[in-house]
N, C-alpha and C positions, 0 to 999 in steps of 0.2 A: 567770701571764701571760707570763713570760719564756720558757717552753718553747714556747708558741704562736708567739711572735715569732721565736724561733730556727728553728722548723720552717718558718715562712713565708719567712724569709730564705733558708734552704737551698733551698726549693722554687723561689724566684725565681731563685737563682743557677743551679740546674739548668736551668730553662727558658731562661735567657739563653745558657748554654753550648750547649744543643741548637739554639737559633736560630742561633748563630754557626756551628755545624757545618753546618746546613742551607744557610746562605748560601754557605759554601765549596763544598759539594757541588753546588749549583745553578751556581756559577761554573764548576766542572769540566765539568758536563754541557753548558753553553753552549759551552765550548771544543771539546768533542768533536763537538757538532752542527755547529759551524763547520767543523771539519776534514772531516767527512763531506760537507758541502755543497760544499766546495772540491774534494774528490776526484770527486764526481759531476759537477761542472761541467767538470772537466778531462777526464773520460772521453769518448771519442768516442761519439756516439749510434749505436745499432744494433749495438754490439759487446758481447760478453760479457767480463767481467773475468777469467774463468778460461779456461784452455786446454782445449779439447775433445780427448778422446782416442777413437780408434776402439776397437771391441770386439776384444780380443785373441783371443777364442775363435773356433775355426773351425767350430763346430757350434752348433745351437740345441737347447735342452732341450725335453722334452715336458712338458705340463701336463695333469694329470688332474683333472677336476672331481668334485664329490661324486656326480653322477648317472652317472659312468662315462665321460663323453665325454673323448676325448683330443685335445688341441690340440698341434700341433707336428709332429714327424716330417718336417720340411721342411729343405731345405738353406738355410743362412744367406744364401747369395747370392740365393735367391728372395725371402727376406724383405726384404733390402736393396733389391732391385729393385722390389718392391711399394711400399715406403716412398718410394723416389725417384719413382716414378710418381705416387704420391699427392701428394707435395710439388709436383711440376710442375703438377698439376691445380689445387692450391690457389693456386699462384703465378699461374696464368692468371686466377683470379677477382679478384686485386688490382688 
């Protein structure tokens, strides 16, 4: 019977140690969530947190599909102009 009691006592100690570790980890997660919430509240709405960079390449690549169609072969300036025109149209809808 002594062996059973020793095993049960060890098992209970292990459970208590795991529970204490879980409580500590939950506290750490609560702190991290609080820090994230604070950063989100301080960030100005409508702005990205990262700095956007323009495409450094001066040309666009071609893309060939499986059926042999080729997309591309255009000047990047045309692609940018098309996107800007699309964005202006989208902005008018707002």
